[in-house]
N, CA, C and O atoms as a printed pandas DataFrame, in Angstrom:
     atom_number atom_name residue_name chain_id  residue_number  x_coord  y_coord  z_coord
0              1         N          MET        A               1   -1.727    6.187    2.299
1              2        CA          MET        A               1   -1.369    7.474    1.774
2              3         C          MET        A               1   -2.465    8.460    2.115
3              4         O          MET        A               1   -3.646    8.133    1.994
4              5         N          ILE        A               2   -2.109    9.634    2.530
5              6        CA          ILE        A               2   -3.056   10.679    2.872
6              7         C          ILE        A               2   -3.063   11.693    1.741
7              8         O          ILE        A               2   -2.020   12.222    1.357
8              9         N          ILE        A               3   -4.242   11.955    1.218
9             10        CA          ILE        A               3   -4.388   12.954    0.159
10            11         C          ILE        A               3   -5.309   14.038    0.695
11            12         O          ILE        A               3   -6.352   13.733    1.273
12            13         N          SER        A               4   -4.944   15.271    0.515
13            14        CA          SER        A               4   -5.806   16.347    1.000
14            15         C          SER        A               4   -6.059   17.358   -0.098
15            16         O          SER        A               4   -5.357   17.412   -1.108
16            17         N          ARG        A               5   -7.070   18.142    0.133
17            18        CA          ARG        A               5   -7.352   19.262   -0.756
18            19         C          ARG        A               5   -6.946   20.527   -0.015
19            20         O          ARG        A               5   -7.785   21.201    0.583
20            21         N          HIS        A               6   -5.650   20.848   -0.056
21            22        CA          HIS        A               6   -5.091   22.045    0.572
22            23         C          HIS        A               6   -5.356   22.066    2.071
23            24         O          HIS        A               6   -5.985   22.998    2.574
24            25         N          TYR        A               7   -4.893   21.068    2.777
25            26        CA          TYR        A               7   -5.131   20.967    4.206
26            27         C          TYR        A               7   -3.806   20.871    4.939
27            28         O          TYR        A               7   -2.942   20.085    4.550
28            29         N          SER        A               8   -3.630   21.654    5.986
29            30        CA          SER        A               8   -2.445   21.562    6.826
30            31         C          SER        A               8   -2.758   20.592    7.953
31            32         O          SER        A               8   -3.612   20.865    8.797
32            33         N          TRP        A               9   -2.079   19.477    7.965
33            34        CA          TRP        A               9   -2.381   18.418    8.924
34            35         C          TRP        A               9   -1.971   18.818   10.327
35            36         O          TRP        A               9   -0.947   19.476   10.513
36            37         N          PRO        A              10   -2.772   18.420   11.331
37            38        CA          PRO        A              10   -2.393   18.680   12.726
38            39         C          PRO        A              10   -1.070   17.998   13.049
39            40         O          PRO        A              10   -0.654   17.072   12.353
40            41         N          SER        A              11   -0.418   18.456   14.101
41            42        CA          SER        A              11    0.910   17.954   14.440
42            43         C          SER        A              11    0.910   16.486   14.834
43            44         O          SER        A              11    1.977   15.871   14.844
44            45         N          ARG        A              12   -0.231   15.898   15.157
45            46        CA          ARG        A              12   -0.250   14.485   15.544
46            47         C          ARG        A              12    0.037   13.560   14.363
47            48         O          ARG        A              12    0.305   12.374   14.560
48            49         N          PHE        A              13   -0.015   14.088   13.135
49            50        CA          PHE        A              13    0.310   13.287   11.966
50            51         C          PHE        A              13    1.788   13.448   11.641
51            52         O          PHE        A              13    2.295   14.569   11.672
52            53         N          PRO        A              14    2.489   12.377   11.335
53            54        CA          PRO        A              14    3.896   12.511   10.935
54            55         C          PRO        A              14    4.011   13.346    9.663
55            56         O          PRO        A              14    3.111   13.351    8.823
56            57         N          THR        A              15    5.120   14.042    9.537
57            58        CA          THR        A              15    5.277   14.917    8.379
58            59         C          THR        A              15    6.423   14.489    7.471
59            60         O          THR        A              15    6.818   15.242    6.580
60            61         N          THR        A              16    6.959   13.302    7.681
61            62        CA          THR        A              16    8.068   12.848    6.844
62            63         C          THR        A              16    7.525   12.213    5.571
63            64         O          THR        A              16    6.411   11.688    5.568
64            65         N          PRO        A              17    8.303   12.254    4.487
65            66        CA          PRO        A              17    7.882   11.598    3.255
66            67         C          PRO        A              17    7.627   10.104    3.446
67            68         O          PRO        A              17    6.787    9.520    2.762
68            69         N          ARG        A              18    8.357    9.487    4.382
69            70        CA          ARG        A              18    8.161    8.060    4.634
70            71         C          ARG        A              18    6.775    7.750    5.156
71            72         O          ARG        A              18    6.305    6.620    5.026
72            73         N          ALA        A              19    6.112    8.734    5.746
73            74        CA          ALA        A              19    4.762    8.523    6.269
74            75         C          ALA        A              19    3.737    8.485    5.144
75            76         O          ALA        A              19    2.585    8.116    5.374
76            77         N          GLY        A              20    4.137    8.858    3.934
77            78        CA          GLY        A              20    3.237    8.796    2.796
78            79         C          GLY        A              20    2.319    9.985    2.662
79            80         O          GLY        A              20    1.279    9.889    2.010
80            81         N          GLN        A              21    2.672   11.097    3.259
81            82        CA          GLN        A              21    1.821   12.266    3.150
82            83         C          GLN        A              21    2.120   13.029    1.873
83            84         O          GLN        A              21    3.277   13.213    1.495
84            85         N          THR        A              22    1.070   13.464    1.225
85            86        CA          THR        A              22    1.191   14.260    0.025
86            87         C          THR        A              22    0.270   15.457    0.165
87            88         O          THR        A              22   -0.928   15.292    0.394
88            89         N          HIS        A              23    0.808   16.650    0.033
89            90        CA          HIS        A              23   -0.007   17.851    0.150
90            91         C          HIS        A              23   -0.280   18.408   -1.240
91            92         O          HIS        A              23    0.356   19.362   -1.688
92            93         N          LEU        A              24   -1.226   17.794   -1.895
93            94        CA          LEU        A              24   -1.688   18.212   -3.214
94            95         C          LEU        A              24   -3.199   18.182   -3.224
95            96         O          LEU        A              24   -3.826   17.549   -2.374
96            97         N          ASP        A              25   -3.771   18.859   -4.174
97            98        CA          ASP        A              25   -5.185   18.677   -4.424
98            99         C          ASP        A              25   -5.394   17.212   -4.803
99           100         O          ASP        A              25   -4.625   16.665   -5.593
100          101         N          ALA        A              26   -6.404   16.585   -4.261
101          102        CA          ALA        A              26   -6.639   15.157   -4.492
102          103         C          ALA        A              26   -6.779   14.839   -5.977
103          104         O          ALA        A              26   -6.277   13.813   -6.435
104          105         N          LEU        A              27   -7.444   15.690   -6.725
105          106        CA          LEU        A              27   -7.625   15.433   -8.154
106          107         C          LEU        A              27   -6.284   15.476   -8.894
107          108         O          LEU        A              27   -6.022   14.626   -9.745
108          109         N          GLU        A              28   -5.438   16.453   -8.579
109          110        CA          GLU        A              28   -4.114   16.525   -9.201
110          111         C          GLU        A              28   -3.298   15.276   -8.883
111          112         O          GLU        A              28   -2.635   14.716   -9.756
112          113         N          PHE        A              29   -3.354   14.851   -7.631
113          114        CA          PHE        A              29   -2.598   13.680   -7.208
114          115         C          PHE        A              29   -3.065   12.423   -7.943
115          116         O          PHE        A              29   -2.243   11.659   -8.449
116          117         N          LEU        A              30   -4.380   12.208   -8.002
117          118        CA          LEU        A              30   -4.912   11.013   -8.662
118          119         C          LEU        A              30   -4.569   10.984  -10.145
119          120         O          LEU        A              30   -4.285    9.919  -10.694
120          121         N          LYS        A              31   -4.592   12.129  -10.792
121          122        CA          LYS        A              31   -4.260   12.189  -12.217
122          123         C          LYS        A              31   -2.811   11.775  -12.482
123          124         O          LYS        A              31   -2.490   11.308  -13.575
124          125         N          ALA        A              32   -1.941   11.944  -11.493
125          126        CA          ALA        A              32   -0.529   11.603  -11.666
126          127         C          ALA        A              32   -0.257   10.109  -11.451
127          128         O          ALA        A              32    0.840    9.644  -11.762
128          129         N          LEU        A              33   -1.209    9.359  -10.938
129          130        CA          LEU        A              33   -1.006    7.934  -10.668
130          131         C          LEU        A              33   -1.259    7.099  -11.921
131          132         O          LEU        A              33   -2.079    7.475  -12.759
132          133         N          PRO        A              34   -0.564    5.972  -12.057
133          134        CA          PRO        A              34   -0.778    5.117  -13.228
134          135         C          PRO        A              34   -2.134    4.396  -13.174
135          136         O          PRO        A              34   -2.676    4.143  -12.099
136          137         N          ALA        A              35   -2.654    4.078  -14.340
137          138        CA          ALA        A              35   -3.946    3.389  -14.444
138          139         C          ALA        A              35   -3.814    1.918  -14.057
139          140         O          ALA        A              35   -2.771    1.295  -14.253
140          141         N          ASP        A              36   -4.894    1.386  -13.508
141          142        CA          ASP        A              36   -5.036   -0.055  -13.246
142          143         C          ASP        A              36   -3.943   -0.642  -12.358
143          144         O          ASP        A              36   -3.537   -1.784  -12.574
144          145         N          LYS        A              37   -3.458    0.097  -11.373
145          146        CA          LYS        A              37   -2.383   -0.398  -10.511
146          147         C          LYS        A              37   -2.805   -0.589   -9.057
147          148         O          LYS        A              37   -2.259   -1.458   -8.377
148          149         N          ALA        A              38   -3.759    0.197   -8.562
149          150        CA          ALA        A              38   -4.127    0.153   -7.148
150          151         C          ALA        A              38   -5.031   -1.049   -6.862
151          152         O          ALA        A              38   -5.970   -1.331   -7.607
152          153         N          ALA        A              39   -4.727   -1.747   -5.773
153          154        CA          ALA        A              39   -5.565   -2.880   -5.357
154          155         C          ALA        A              39   -6.880   -2.391   -4.760
155          156         O          ALA        A              39   -7.885   -3.102   -4.795
156          157         N          GLY        A              40   -6.874   -1.188   -4.217
157          158        CA          GLY        A              40   -8.086   -0.643   -3.630
158          159         C          GLY        A              40   -7.902    0.792   -3.205
159          160         O          GLY        A              40   -6.782    1.282   -3.062
160          161         N          VAL        A              41   -9.034    1.463   -3.005
161          162        CA          VAL        A              41   -9.044    2.861   -2.575
162          163         C          VAL        A              41  -10.153    3.039   -1.548
163          164         O          VAL        A              41  -11.256    2.518   -1.713
164          165         N          LEU        A              42   -9.850    3.778   -0.490
165          166        CA          LEU        A              42  -10.852    4.205    0.481
166          167         C          LEU        A              42  -11.173    5.662    0.172
167          168         O          LEU        A              42  -10.299    6.526    0.241
168          169         N          TYR        A              43  -12.429    5.928   -0.169
169          170        CA          TYR        A              43  -12.872    7.264   -0.567
170          171         C          TYR        A              43  -13.785    7.814    0.535
171          172         O          TYR        A              43  -14.877    7.292    0.763
172          173         N          ASP        A              44  -13.327    8.869    1.215
173          174        CA          ASP        A              44  -14.064    9.433    2.334
174          175         C          ASP        A              44  -14.077   10.953    2.222
175          176         O          ASP        A              44  -13.298   11.627    2.896
176          177         N          PRO        A              45  -14.957   11.503    1.374
177          178        CA          PRO        A              45  -14.989   12.959    1.188
178          179         C          PRO        A              45  -15.672   13.652    2.375
179          180         O          PRO        A              45  -16.278   12.979    3.209
180          181         N          PRO        A              46  -15.581   14.996    2.462
181          182        CA          PRO        A              46  -16.318   15.718    3.509
182          183         C          PRO        A              46  -17.824   15.453    3.360
183          184         O          PRO        A              46  -18.344   15.366    2.248
184          185         N          TYR        A              47  -18.502   15.329    4.489
185          186        CA          TYR        A              47  -19.931   15.028    4.460
186          187         C          TYR        A              47  -20.791   16.251    4.203
187          188         O          TYR        A              47  -21.919   16.121    3.729
188          189         N          ASN        A              48  -20.287   17.422    4.503
189          190        CA          ASN        A              48  -21.099   18.620    4.326
190          191         C          ASN        A              48  -20.186   19.842    4.206
191          192         O          ASN        A              48  -18.974   19.760    4.404
192          193         N          ASP        A              49  -20.795   20.958    3.882
193          194        CA          ASP        A              49  -20.031   22.187    3.679
194          195         C          ASP        A              49  -19.295   22.623    4.943
195          196         O          ASP        A              49  -18.153   23.078    4.864
196          197         N          ARG        A              50  -19.936   22.490    6.114
197          198        CA          ARG        A              50  -19.301   22.882    7.374
198          199         C          ARG        A              50  -18.030   22.079    7.618
199          200         O          ARG        A              50  -17.003   22.635    8.006
200          201         N          GLN        A              51  -18.102   20.774    7.389
201          202        CA          GLN        A              51  -16.927   19.923    7.588
202          203         C          GLN        A              51  -15.818   20.310    6.605
203          204         O          GLN        A              51  -14.644   20.360    6.971
204          205         N          GLY        A              52  -16.198   20.580    5.372
205          206        CA          GLY        A              52  -15.213   21.000    4.385
206          207         C          GLY        A              52  -14.508   22.279    4.786
207          208         O          GLY        A              52  -13.291   22.393    4.640
208          209         N          LYS        A              53  -15.263   23.244    5.290
209          210        CA          LYS        A              53  -14.666   24.515    5.716
210          211         C          LYS        A              53  -13.787   24.327    6.944
211          212         O          LYS        A              53  -12.715   24.925    7.035
212          213         N          LYS        A              54  -14.230   23.501    7.891
213          214        CA          LYS        A              54  -13.492   23.313    9.133
214          215         C          LYS        A              54  -12.164   22.594    8.902
215          216         O          LYS        A              54  -11.127   23.031    9.402
216          217         N          TYR        A              55  -12.191   21.501    8.152
217          218        CA          TYR        A              55  -11.002   20.670    8.010
218          219         C          TYR        A              55  -10.149   20.992    6.793
219          220         O          TYR        A              55   -8.956   20.688    6.775
220          221         N          PHE        A              56  -10.740   21.595    5.788
221          222        CA          PHE        A              56  -10.001   21.861    4.562
222          223         C          PHE        A              56   -9.742   23.346    4.342
223          224         O          PHE        A              56   -9.115   23.725    3.352
224          225         N          LYS        A              57  -10.216   24.188    5.254
225          226        CA          LYS        A              57   -9.946   25.628    5.229
226          227         C          LYS        A              57  -10.396   26.312    3.935
227          228         O          LYS        A              57   -9.845   27.338    3.536
228          229         N          GLU        A              58  -11.390   25.735    3.300
229          230        CA          GLU        A              58  -11.940   26.351    2.098
230          231         C          GLU        A              58  -13.341   25.812    1.891
231          232         O          GLU        A              58  -13.790   24.930    2.623
232          233         N          ASN        A              59  -14.012   26.330    0.918
233          234        CA          ASN        A              59  -15.376   25.894    0.647
234          235         C          ASN        A              59  -15.344   24.651   -0.222
235          236         O          ASN        A              59  -15.413   24.744   -1.448
236          237         N          VAL        A              60  -15.241   23.498    0.401
237          238        CA          VAL        A              60  -15.293   22.214   -0.305
238          239         C          VAL        A              60  -16.715   21.738   -0.161
239          240         O          VAL        A              60  -17.095   21.212    0.885
240          241         N          SER        A              61  -17.491   21.913   -1.181
241          242        CA          SER        A              61  -18.919   21.634   -1.096
242          243         C          SER        A              61  -19.259   20.269   -1.657
243          244         O          SER        A              61  -18.737   19.870   -2.697
244          245         N          ARG        A              62  -20.137   19.551   -0.966
245          246        CA          ARG        A              62  -20.591   18.275   -1.511
246          247         C          ARG        A              62  -21.459   18.503   -2.743
247          248         O          ARG        A              62  -21.750   17.567   -3.487
248          249         N          SER        A              63  -21.872   19.755   -2.956
249          250        CA          SER        A              63  -22.650   20.066   -4.144
250          251         C          SER        A              63  -21.758   20.396   -5.343
251          252         O          SER        A              63  -22.261   20.682   -6.430
252          253         N          ASP        A              64  -20.431   20.358   -5.149
253          254        CA          ASP        A              64  -19.502   20.598   -6.242
254          255         C          ASP        A              64  -19.415   19.315   -7.070
255          256         O          ASP        A              64  -18.408   18.608   -7.052
256          257         N          PHE        A              65  -20.487   19.040   -7.786
257          258        CA          PHE        A              65  -20.650   17.768   -8.494
258          259         C          PHE        A              65  -19.515   17.485   -9.465
259          260         O          PHE        A              65  -19.024   16.358   -9.525
260          261         N          VAL        A              66  -19.098   18.473  -10.216
261          262        CA          VAL        A              66  -18.062   18.254  -11.226
262          263         C          VAL        A              66  -16.762   17.803  -10.575
263          264         O          VAL        A              66  -16.140   16.842  -11.028
264          265         N          TYR        A              67  -16.348   18.493   -9.509
265          266        CA          TYR        A              67  -15.101   18.136   -8.821
266          267         C          TYR        A              67  -15.162   16.714   -8.278
267          268         O          TYR        A              67  -14.268   15.910   -8.544
268          269         N          TRP        A              68  -16.211   16.395   -7.518
269          270        CA          TRP        A              68  -16.305   15.076   -6.884
270          271         C          TRP        A              68  -16.479   13.978   -7.924
271          272         O          TRP        A              68  -15.960   12.878   -7.736
272          273         N          ASN        A              69  -17.190   14.242   -9.009
273          274        CA          ASN        A              69  -17.341   13.236  -10.058
274          275         C          ASN        A              69  -16.003   12.980  -10.754
275          276         O          ASN        A              69  -15.707   11.843  -11.121
276          277         N          ASN        A              70  -15.195   14.023  -10.939
277          278        CA          ASN        A              70  -13.860   13.836  -11.521
278          279         C          ASN        A              70  -12.968   13.015  -10.596
279          280         O          ASN        A              70  -12.188   12.183  -11.060
280          281         N          ILE        A              71  -13.080   13.247   -9.288
281          282        CA          ILE        A              71  -12.333   12.438   -8.321
282          283         C          ILE        A              71  -12.726   10.965   -8.490
283          284         O          ILE        A              71  -11.862   10.092   -8.563
284          285         N          LYS        A              72  -14.017   10.702   -8.551
285          286        CA          LYS        A              72  -14.497    9.318   -8.675
286          287         C          LYS        A              72  -14.002    8.678   -9.980
287          288         O          LYS        A              72  -13.606    7.513   -9.986
288          289         N          ARG        A              73  -14.023    9.418  -11.057
289          290        CA          ARG        A              73  -13.538    8.873  -12.338
290          291         C          ARG        A              73  -12.056    8.516  -12.259
291          292         O          ARG        A              73  -11.633    7.490  -12.790
292          293         N          GLN        A              74  -11.275    9.356  -11.602
293          294        CA          GLN        A              74   -9.847    9.071  -11.457
294          295         C          GLN        A              74   -9.609    7.860  -10.555
295          296         O          GLN        A              74   -8.689    7.079  -10.800
296          297         N          ILE        A              75  -10.416    7.702   -9.533
297          298        CA          ILE        A              75  -10.283    6.523   -8.669
298          299         C          ILE        A              75  -10.558    5.258   -9.460
299          300         O          ILE        A              75   -9.817    4.282   -9.345
300          301         N          VAL        A              76  -11.606    5.264  -10.256
301          302        CA          VAL        A              76  -11.908    4.089  -11.090
302          303         C          VAL        A              76  -10.754    3.828  -12.053
303          304         O          VAL        A              76  -10.409    2.675  -12.309
304          305         N          ARG        A              77  -10.163    4.881  -12.583
305          306        CA          ARG        A              77   -9.055    4.720  -13.531
306          307         C          ARG        A              77   -7.843    4.053  -12.875
307          308         O          ARG        A              77   -7.206    3.203  -13.497
308          309         N          ILE        A              78   -7.514    4.418  -11.639
309          310        CA          ILE        A              78   -6.293    3.894  -11.026
310          311         C          ILE        A              78   -6.461    2.515  -10.401
311          312         O          ILE        A              78   -5.470    1.813  -10.200
312          313         N          VAL        A              79   -7.698    2.107  -10.086
313          314        CA          VAL        A              79   -7.918    0.788   -9.477
314          315         C          VAL        A              79   -7.869   -0.272  -10.573
315          316         O          VAL        A              79   -8.464   -0.114  -11.639
316          317         N          ARG        A              80   -7.153   -1.351  -10.290
317          318        CA          ARG        A              80   -7.036   -2.430  -11.276
318          319         C          ARG        A              80   -8.323   -3.256  -11.308
319          320         O          ARG        A              80   -9.062   -3.285  -10.324
320          321         N          PRO        A              81   -8.597   -3.926  -12.431
321          322        CA          PRO        A              81   -9.771   -4.798  -12.504
322          323         C          PRO        A              81   -9.746   -5.828  -11.368
323          324         O          PRO        A              81   -8.726   -6.469  -11.116
324          325         N          GLY        A              82  -10.871   -5.969  -10.702
325          326        CA          GLY        A              82  -10.964   -6.846   -9.542
326          327         C          GLY        A              82  -10.653   -6.127   -8.236
327          328         O          GLY        A              82  -10.897   -6.669   -7.158
328          329         N          GLY        A              83  -10.114   -4.902   -8.325
329          330        CA          GLY        A              83   -9.798   -4.117   -7.132
330          331         C          GLY        A              83  -11.050   -3.558   -6.480
331          332         O          GLY        A              83  -12.113   -3.492   -7.098
332          333         N          LYS        A              84  -10.914   -3.162   -5.239
333          334        CA          LYS        A              84  -12.050   -2.677   -4.445
334          335         C          LYS        A              84  -12.007   -1.166   -4.259
335          336         O          LYS        A              84  -10.941   -0.565   -4.126
336          337         N          ILE        A              85  -13.189   -0.575   -4.252
337          338        CA          ILE        A              85  -13.374    0.829   -3.912
338          339         C          ILE        A              85  -14.342    0.858   -2.739
339          340         O          ILE        A              85  -15.474    0.385   -2.840
340          341         N          ILE        A              86  -13.883    1.419   -1.627
341          342        CA          ILE        A              86  -14.733    1.548   -0.447
342          343         C          ILE        A              86  -15.065    3.020   -0.299
343          344         O          ILE        A              86  -14.181    3.859   -0.127
344          345         N          GLN        A              87  -16.347    3.318   -0.367
345          346        CA          GLN        A              87  -16.816    4.705   -0.313
346          347         C          GLN        A              87  -17.588    4.923    0.979
347          348         O          GLN        A              87  -18.539    4.197    1.270
348          349         N          LEU        A              88  -17.180    5.928    1.757
349          350        CA          LEU        A              88  -17.916    6.347    2.936
350          351         C          LEU        A              88  -18.573    7.664    2.585
351          352         O          LEU        A              88  -17.927    8.544    2.016
352          353         N          GLY        A              89  -19.834    7.816    2.910
353          354        CA          GLY        A              89  -20.460    9.070    2.543
354          355         C          GLY        A              89  -21.905    9.193    2.931
355          356         O          GLY        A              89  -22.392    8.533    3.850
356          357         N          TRP        A              90  -22.580   10.058    2.204
357          358        CA          TRP        A              90  -23.948   10.442    2.496
358          359         C          TRP        A              90  -24.943    9.829    1.505
359          360         O          TRP        A              90  -26.149   10.031    1.640
360          361         N          ASN        A              91  -24.451    9.090    0.519
361          362        CA          ASN        A              91  -25.352    8.461   -0.444
362          363         C          ASN        A              91  -24.772    7.128   -0.900
363          364         O          ASN        A              91  -23.635    6.785   -0.576
364          365         N          SER        A              92  -25.563    6.392   -1.649
365          366        CA          SER        A              92  -25.101    5.099   -2.157
366          367         C          SER        A              92  -24.971    5.120   -3.674
367          368         O          SER        A              92  -25.191    4.103   -4.333
368          369         N          ASN        A              93  -24.618    6.265   -4.226
369          370        CA          ASN        A              93  -24.428    6.367   -5.668
370          371         C          ASN        A              93  -23.190    5.587   -6.085
371          372         O          ASN        A              93  -22.111    5.759   -5.517
372          373         N          ARG        A              94  -23.359    4.735   -7.077
373          374        CA          ARG        A              94  -22.267    3.920   -7.594
374          375         C          ARG        A              94  -21.240    4.805   -8.287
375          376         O          ARG        A              94  -21.578    5.850   -8.844
376          377         N          PHE        A              95  -19.982    4.374   -8.247
377          378        CA          PHE        A              95  -18.933    5.085   -8.977
378          379         C          PHE        A              95  -19.198    4.970  -10.473
379          380         O          PHE        A              95  -19.744    3.965  -10.927
380          381         N          PRO        A              96  -18.817    5.992  -11.247
381          382        CA          PRO        A              96  -19.007    5.909  -12.698
382          383         C          PRO        A              96  -18.042    4.895  -13.304
383          384         O          PRO        A              96  -16.974    4.633  -12.752
384          385         N          GLY        A              97  -18.423    4.341  -14.423
385          386        CA          GLY        A              97  -17.528    3.415  -15.106
386          387         C          GLY        A              97  -17.828    1.971  -14.781
387          388         O          GLY        A              97  -18.882    1.648  -14.233
388          389         N          PRO        A              98  -16.886    1.100  -15.125
389          390        CA          PRO        A              98  -17.118   -0.347  -14.993
390          391         C          PRO        A              98  -16.946   -0.836  -13.548
391          392         O          PRO        A              98  -15.903   -1.382  -13.186
392          393         N          THR        A              99  -17.974   -0.633  -12.741
393          394        CA          THR        A              99  -17.936   -1.104  -11.358
394          395         C          THR        A              99  -19.234   -1.821  -11.023
395          396         O          THR        A              99  -20.266   -1.597  -11.656
396          397         N          LYS        A             100  -19.164   -2.689  -10.016
397          398        CA          LYS        A             100  -20.389   -3.310   -9.510
398          399         C          LYS        A             100  -20.407   -3.160   -7.998
399          400         O          LYS        A             100  -19.364   -3.186   -7.344
400          401         N          ILE        A             101  -21.608   -3.003   -7.453
401          402        CA          ILE        A             101  -21.770   -2.869   -6.017
402          403         C          ILE        A             101  -21.758   -4.251   -5.387
403          404         O          ILE        A             101  -22.538   -5.122   -5.772
404          405         N          ASP        A             102  -20.872   -4.450   -4.418
405          406        CA          ASP        A             102  -20.796   -5.710   -3.680
406          407         C          ASP        A             102  -21.640   -5.663   -2.414
407          408         O          ASP        A             102  -22.317   -6.631   -2.068
408          409         N          GLU        A             103  -21.590   -4.529   -1.731
409          410        CA          GLU        A             103  -22.277   -4.428   -0.454
410          411         C          GLU        A             103  -22.548   -2.968   -0.110
411          412         O          GLU        A             103  -21.766   -2.078   -0.443
412          413         N          ILE        A             104  -23.675   -2.743    0.566
413          414        CA          ILE        A             104  -24.013   -1.422    1.093
414          415         C          ILE        A             104  -24.323   -1.606    2.572
415          416         O          ILE        A             104  -25.087   -2.499    2.939
416          417         N          ALA        A             105  -23.740   -0.775    3.419
417          418        CA          ALA        A             105  -23.996   -0.845    4.855
418          419         C          ALA        A             105  -24.287    0.550    5.379
419          420         O          ALA        A             105  -23.757    1.538    4.871
420          421         N          LEU        A             106  -25.131    0.625    6.395
421          422        CA          LEU        A             106  -25.470    1.885    7.041
422          423         C          LEU        A             106  -24.982    1.830    8.479
423          424         O          LEU        A             106  -25.303    0.899    9.217
424          425         N          PHE        A             107  -24.203    2.834    8.874
425          426        CA          PHE        A             107  -23.715    2.932   10.240
426          427         C          PHE        A             107  -24.360    4.144   10.892
427          428         O          PHE        A             107  -24.063    5.286   10.540
428          429         N          ALA        A             108  -25.245    3.884   11.841
429          430        CA          ALA        A             108  -25.950    4.955   12.550
430          431         C          ALA        A             108  -25.090    5.424   13.717
431          432         O          ALA        A             108  -24.648    4.615   14.532
432          433         N          HIS        A             109  -24.857    6.718   13.794
433          434        CA          HIS        A             109  -24.032    7.291   14.848
434          435         C          HIS        A             109  -24.865    7.823   16.004
435          436         O          HIS        A             109  -24.323    8.214   17.038
436          437         N          GLY        A             110  -26.180    7.839   15.829
437          438        CA          GLY        A             110  -27.073    8.255   16.897
438          439         C          GLY        A             110  -27.198    9.753   17.044
439          440         O          GLY        A             110  -26.422   10.526   16.483
440          441         N          SER        A             111  -28.203   10.143   17.819
441          442        CA          SER        A             111  -28.462   11.524   18.159
442          443         C          SER        A             111  -28.580   12.384   16.905
443          444         O          SER        A             111  -29.306   12.037   15.974
444          445         N          ASP        A             112  -27.865   13.504   16.884
445          446        CA          ASP        A             112  -27.960   14.423   15.752
446          447         C          ASP        A             112  -26.823   14.254   14.760
447          448         O          ASP        A             112  -26.612   15.115   13.906
448          449         N          ARG        A             113  -26.096   13.166   14.863
449          450        CA          ARG        A             113  -24.984   12.892   13.945
450          451         C          ARG        A             113  -25.516   12.257   12.661
451          452         O          ARG        A             113  -26.461   11.468   12.693
452          453         N          ASN        A             114  -24.905   12.606   11.544
453          454        CA          ASN        A             114  -25.290   11.987   10.274
454          455         C          ASN        A             114  -24.854   10.526   10.255
455          456         O          ASN        A             114  -23.783   10.180   10.753
456          457         N          ASP        A             115  -25.689    9.681    9.681
457          458        CA          ASP        A             115  -25.306    8.286    9.481
458          459         C          ASP        A             115  -24.252    8.216    8.388
459          460         O          ASP        A             115  -24.135    9.130    7.571
460          461         N          THR        A             116  -23.485    7.133    8.374
461          462        CA          THR        A             116  -22.502    6.914    7.329
462          463         C          THR        A             116  -22.964    5.748    6.473
463          464         O          THR        A             116  -23.276    4.673    6.985
464          465         N          ILE        A             117  -23.004    5.966    5.182
465          466        CA          ILE        A             117  -23.325    4.905    4.230
466          467         C          ILE        A             117  -22.003    4.416    3.651
467          468         O          ILE        A             117  -21.214    5.210    3.138
468          469         N          VAL        A             118  -21.762    3.117    3.734
469          470        CA          VAL        A             118  -20.542    2.525    3.196
470          471         C          VAL        A             118  -20.922    1.679    1.995
471          472         O          VAL        A             118  -21.792    0.811    2.073
472          473         N          LEU        A             119  -20.261    1.945    0.898
473          474        CA          LEU        A             119  -20.503    1.241   -0.354
474          475         C          LEU        A             119  -19.209    0.552   -0.768
475          476         O          LEU        A             119  -18.180    1.208   -0.931
476          477         N          ILE        A             120  -19.255   -0.761   -0.939
477          478        CA          ILE        A             120  -18.082   -1.513   -1.387
478          479         C          ILE        A             120  -18.346   -1.957   -2.817
479          480         O          ILE        A             120  -19.349   -2.605   -3.115
480          481         N          GLN        A             121  -17.415   -1.588   -3.694
481          482        CA          GLN        A             121  -17.569   -1.875   -5.119
482          483         C          GLN        A             121  -16.332   -2.577   -5.648
483          484         O          GLN        A             121  -15.243   -2.454   -5.089
484          485         N          THR        A             122  -16.514   -3.309   -6.725
485          486        CA          THR        A             122  -15.415   -3.962   -7.429
486          487         C          THR        A             122  -15.318   -3.358   -8.819
487          488         O          THR        A             122  -16.327   -3.182   -9.503
488          489         N          LYS        A             123  -14.093   -3.041   -9.234
489          490        CA          LYS        A             123  -13.898   -2.569  -10.600
490          491         C          LYS        A             123  -13.922   -3.788  -11.522
491          492         O          LYS        A             123  -13.242   -4.785  -11.275
492          493         N          LEU        A             124  -14.700   -3.690  -12.565
493          494        CA          LEU        A             124  -14.805   -4.756  -13.543
494          495         C          LEU        A             124  -13.768   -4.568  -14.640
495          496         O          LEU        A             124  -13.291   -3.457  -14.872
496          497         N          ALA        A             125  -13.427   -5.645  -15.301
497          498        CA          ALA        A             125  -12.490   -5.568  -16.438
498          499         C          ALA        A             125  -13.181   -4.843  -17.587
499          500         O          ALA        A             125  -14.366   -5.057  -17.844
500          501         N          THR        A             126  -12.440   -3.992  -18.269
501          502        CA          THR        A             126  -12.980   -3.334  -19.444
502          503         C          THR        A             126  -12.861   -4.239  -20.647
503          504         O          THR        A             126  -12.003   -5.120  -20.683
504          505         N          LEU        A             127  -13.708   -4.032  -21.625
505          506        CA          LEU        A             127  -13.732   -4.916  -22.795
506          507         C          LEU        A             127  -12.658   -4.591  -23.833
507          508         O          LEU        A             127  -12.343   -5.420  -24.686
508          509         N          PHE        A             128  -12.104   -3.391  -23.757
509          510        CA          PHE        A             128  -11.087   -3.005  -24.748
510          511         C          PHE        A             128   -9.965   -2.253  -24.137
511          512         O          PHE        A             128   -9.032   -1.859  -24.837
């Protein structure tokens, strides 16, 4: 499933509902999903302000802590206990809530490209 924050996808992406495309703000979309149902989520936010402006046509800032933290909380809510969260990004900050880090990997892209930090986490069962 493709979730965007107000992004018009290039024509190379299928536009039929069967392709699983949803044109909603990611936070709105995640809030509509049921809790503890997803086996896993791949979380790949924009790496910097320039990328956010280029691909999302608005100022999607990595410094928008409240927005991105709310996204992370919703991801933890929808992943079932034992499910995986794979985070690609610029840091190795653990997701909030009952999660544990399984693995951290660094992928160097060379030259002047930013490296990608991949964090694989498991959602733990809640006590209540």
